[in-house]
N, C-alpha and C positions, 0 to 999 in steps of 0.2 A: 909208318908209324899204326897202329891198330885202332881204328874209330869207331866206339860203341855202336854208332847207332849203321853203319854200314855194317860190321862184324852183325848183329841181328836182324835184319831186315836180310839179307844173305843166308843166313844161318836157317831163318823161317820157309827160305821160298825153297832152300834146298832140302831139308825136310821132305816139304809138299810135294816136291816132284820126284824127290825118294820112293817116299812112303805112300804117299797117294792116299785110297780109301781103306787102305791096310787099319789094323791095328797093331799096338804096338806096345811093348811095354819098356817103362824104364827102373832101375833101381833108384830109389830117395831116401838118402842117408839123412837130409836135412844140413848137409852142408854145402856152401856157396856153390863147387862145382854142381851138384846134382839137382838143387835148388834152380839154376839158373837154365841149364838144361832142362830139366821138366818144365817150366815158364814159355821157354821158346817152343818147345816141343808141342806142347798144348795149344800156344797159340796158332802152330801150326796146321795141326789135327785135329783140335779139339777134344772131341768124349772118345774117339778113337785110341788116344794115348790114354794108358792106367800106369799111374805112379805106385809103384810097389815100395813100401817101407816096411822092412823084415826088422820085425823086435825080436832079437836073437836072445836076451838076456843078460847080453853084457853091457846094456847103456849106461849113461849116467840115469840117475835118478831124476825122474821126470822129464827127463828126453823123451820118450815114445810119446806122452802128452803134450808135448812141445810141438813136434813134428807133426802130430794131428793134429793138435790145434790151428796151426799155422797153417795148411795145406786143406784141411777136408773141404771149406768150401774154394778152393782155387784150382783143384785140378781132380780129376775123377781117381779118386787117392782107396789105392788097397792096402789095407795093413795085415800082416800076417806074423801069428805070433807063433811061432819056432824055436819059441825058448828052452821048452823040451828037447826037440830035436837037435840044440847046438850044442844045448849043456850034458846032454846025453853022449854024445859022439867024442865030448871034451872031458867025460870022466874019467880019472884016471892018469892023464896026459898029461906030463911035464914039460916035456922037449919043445920047447919052442915054434922051432920048424915044425914038426909035427902038427904041432895048435894052429899053424897058416897053412898048411895044407888043406887041415881036416877043415876048417872055416870057409877059406877057400870052395872046394868041395860041397858043403852043405848049402852055399849059396848060389853054386849052380844047380842045385838040385831043387830048390825051392824056388830059381825064377825058371826050371822047365816045368814043374808041375803047374807055375801061374802062366807062363805065357799057352799053354796047350789047355787046361780050363777055359781062357780069355780068347782063344783060336789067335793069339798075337802071332805076326809073322816077322815081327821084326824087335829088336832088342836095341834101345836107345840107351848109351853109354856118357856120359857127362866127364866134361875132363875140363882141365886150363887153355885156356884159347890161346 
């Protein structure tokens, strides 16, 4: 059985060991997985983690404000306004699979840009334990 305290302590130590003094970025959606991973990683490496919240223009009303308000004083947060980029690429596309591929590609490009701008060597990904 998963012991939460052990999981937290082991995760923090593993992150410290893996990332060390390098910079890292993490995609922060505001959901449970990315939020927990962001807080754990921030605990491990502090300001060397840049939590990247991408406002892609497809969020629920007020969601961007909520995520920013919730994390602005907890994490080294960088919000990227990519609405025009996402919606521009999706304009005229109706096939759901094509939309999925476009959204995935645009996310990758946004994170590549941020990683380069920040000098990040690692991309941390949150997922279910």
